[in-house]
C-alpha positions in Angstrom: -4.5 8.3 -20.4 -4.4 4.6 -20.8 -4.0 2.1 -17.9 -3.5 -1.7 -18.1 -4.0 -4.2 -15.4 -2.7 -7.8 -15.5 -3.5 -10.4 -12.8 -4.4 -14.1 -13.1 -6.7 -14.1 -10.1 -10.2 -13.0 -11.2 -11.3 -11.6 -7.8 -8.1 -9.5 -7.4 -8.3 -8.3 -11.1 -11.9 -7.3 -10.7 -11.2 -5.4 -7.4 -8.2 -3.6 -8.9 -10.2 -2.6 -12.0 -13.0 -1.3 -9.8 -10.7 0.6 -7.5 -8.6 2.1 -10.3 -11.7 3.2 -12.2 -13.1 4.8 -9.1 -9.8 6.6 -8.4 -9.7 8.4 -11.7 -13.5 8.9 -11.8 -13.5 10.7 -8.4 -10.8 13.0 -9.7 -12.6 13.6 -13.0 -9.6 12.2 -14.9 -10.4 10.6 -18.2 -8.7 7.2 -18.2 -9.2 4.1 -20.5 -8.6 0.9 -18.5 -7.8 -2.5 -20.0 -7.5 -5.7 -18.0 -5.9 -9.1 -18.8 -5.3 -12.3 -16.9 -2.3 -13.8 -18.8 0.3 -13.2 -21.4 -1.7 -15.0 -24.1 -4.5 -12.4 -23.8 -2.2 -9.5 -24.4 -1.8 -9.9 -28.1 -0.3 -6.9 -29.8 0.0 -4.5 -26.9 -0.9 -0.9 -27.4 0.8 2.1 -25.7 -0.1 2.5 -22.1 0.8 5.2 -19.5 0.4 3.3 -16.3 0.5 -0.4 -15.6 -0.4 -2.5 -12.5 1.1 -6.0 -13.0 1.1 -9.2 -11.1 4.5 -11.0 -11.3 3.4 -14.6 -11.3 1.2 -15.4 -14.3 0.1 -18.9 -15.6 2.1 -18.5 -18.9 4.9 -16.2 -17.9 5.7 -13.3 -15.6 4.8 -9.7 -15.1 8.5 -8.9 -15.7 8.0 -10.0 -19.3 4.9 -7.9 -19.6 6.8 -4.9 -18.2 9.5 -5.2 -20.9 6.9 -5.4 -23.6 5.2 -2.3 -22.3 8.5 -0.4 -21.9 9.4 -1.2 -25.5 6.2 0.6 -26.6 6.6 3.5 -24.1 9.8 4.0 -22.3 8.1 6.4 -19.8 5.4 4.0 -18.7 4.8 4.0 -15.0 4.8 0.4 -13.7 3.5 -0.8 -10.4 3.9 -4.5 -9.4 1.1 -5.9 -7.3 2.3 -9.2 -6.0 3.1 -11.4 -3.0 6.4 -12.6 -4.5 9.0 -10.5 -2.7 12.0 -12.4 -4.3 11.4 -10.7 -7.6 12.1 -7.2 -6.1 15.6 -6.9 -7.4 14.6 -7.8 -10.9 11.7 -5.3 -10.7 14.1 -2.6 -9.7 16.3 -3.3 -12.7 13.3 -2.4 -14.8 13.0 1.0 -13.2 9.7 0.0 -11.6 7.9 2.9 -9.9 6.3 1.0 -7.0 6.0 -2.5 -5.5 2.6 -3.2 -3.8 2.3 -6.4 -1.8 -0.8 -8.6 -1.6 -3.3 -8.6 -0.1 -3.7 -5.1 -1.4 -4.4 -2.4 1.2 -6.9 0.1 -0.2 -5.2 3.1 1.4 -1.8 2.1 0.1 -3.1 1.5 -3.4 -4.7 5.0 -3.4 -1.4 6.6 -2.2 0.5 4.8 -4.9 -2.0 5.8 -7.6 -1.7 9.5 -6.5 2.1 9.2 -6.8 1.8 7.6 -10.2 -0.6 10.3 -11.4 1.8 13.0 -10.2 4.7 11.3 -12.0 2.6 11.0 -15.2 1.8 14.8 -15.0 5.5 15.7 -14.4 6.7 13.4 -17.2 4.3 14.8 -19.8 5.0 18.5 -18.8 6.4 20.5 -21.7 8.6 23.6 -21.3 9.6 26.2 -23.9 12.9 27.9 -24.2 14.3 30.4 -26.6 17.2 29.0 -28.6 19.0 30.9 -31.4 15.9 33.0 -32.1 13.6 30.0 -32.1 11.3 28.5 -29.5 12.1 24.9 -28.6 9.5 22.7 -26.8 11.1 20.1 -24.5 9.4 17.3 -22.5 10.7 17.4 -18.9 11.2 13.6 -18.9 13.8 14.1 -21.7 16.0 16.4 -19.6 19.0 14.7 -18.1 20.3 17.7 -16.1 20.5 21.5 -16.0 23.6 23.3 -15.0 24.8 26.9 -14.5 26.6 28.2 -17.6 27.9 31.7 -18.1 25.1 34.0 -17.0 22.3 31.5 -17.6 22.0 27.7 -17.8 22.5 24.8 -20.0 19.9 22.1 -20.5 21.3 18.6 -21.5 18.4 16.6 -23.0 17.8 13.5 -25.0 17.4 15.6 -28.1 20.5 17.7 -27.6 22.0 20.6 -25.5 20.3 24.0 -25.2 21.4 27.2 -23.6 18.9 29.3 -21.6 19.0 32.8 -20.2 17.0 31.6 -17.2 18.9 31.1 -13.9 19.1 27.7 -12.2 16.9 29.2 -9.5 14.2 29.6 -12.1 14.4 25.9 -13.2 14.4 24.7 -9.5 11.2 26.7 -8.9 9.7 25.4 -12.2 10.8 21.7 -12.0 11.8 21.1 -8.4 9.2 18.4 -7.6 9.5 14.6 -7.1 11.2 14.3 -10.5 14.1 16.8 -10.1 16.5 17.5 -7.3 19.8 19.3 -6.7 22.9 17.2 -5.9 25.1 20.3 -6.1 24.4 24.1 -6.1 25.3 24.2 -9.8 23.1 21.3 -11.0 19.5 20.2 -11.2 19.2 16.5 -12.0 16.3 14.4 -13.4 16.0 11.6 -10.8 14.6 9.2 -13.4 17.9 8.9 -15.1 20.1 8.3 -12.0 21.5 4.8 -11.9 24.2 5.2 -9.2 24.5 7.5 -6.3 27.6 8.1 -4.1 28.5 10.7 -1.6 30.7 12.7 -4.0 29.3 11.7 -7.4 26.2 10.3 -9.2 25.8 8.7 -12.6 23.1 9.3 -15.2 22.2 6.8 -17.9 21.4 8.3 -21.3 19.0 6.6 -23.8 22.0 5.6 -26.0 23.6 3.7 -23.2 26.3 6.3 -22.4 26.7 7.7 -18.9 27.1 11.1 -17.4 28.9 11.8 -14.1 27.6 14.7 -12.0 29.3 16.0 -8.8 27.5 15.7 -5.5 28.2 18.2 -2.7 28.5 17.1 0.9 25.9 19.7 1.9 23.3 18.6 -0.8 23.9 14.8 -0.4 21.4 14.0 2.4 18.4 15.9 0.8 19.2 14.6 -2.7 19.5 11.0 -1.4 16.1 11.4 0.3 14.5 12.7 -2.9 16.1 9.9 -4.9 14.9 7.1 -2.6 11.4 8.7 -2.4 11.3 8.6 -6.2 12.1 4.9 -6.5 9.9 4.0 -3.5 12.6 2.9 -1.2 13.9 3.9 2.2 16.9 6.2 2.3 
């Protein structure tokens, strides 16, 4: 795992670096951590899994850094650490995972790192399904949704659509964590791809820019809404 920290205040950057290193070390998680204080230091950015970014930098913004990082890894988990609340809407447009205000509270930082680590684990989880006599490996982050079809299920993914003999109940048990939730008894949806949620319908955004509409049942709506807002770090 690779983590990048960007903050123009040396004392805050040093504290963040120390706390992040300590977090992963205590859990015996191997993590390579890089730290920078401005855009000019970044150079040719590598591929990172988690980023903690300040928004106000001397030669640009953390929003610019976030876009550069996402161009390298669309699944990067970004946390903004800043005191500038007026950037919140722009940060949400970038599908930012969390927004931590300064001064940084140690307990809150730890909670958010735990959540980021869980997200990383769920995003990198691979599943195997039998398809036309072959075994196909799929990363769970590439799944848009799973629905009931015939006597099994259909998985709609970034790579294509696959049929499975497993029931939807099987996939709920296997994937039903903070990344997936049911808006309807016939569907299991990847919350990462949801861009709009209404009481009767939600919208998923595909990598090619196309959208998918999924029905939302009245019974499932409250729990699904709670899961969705918990995923984006907001209040339902």
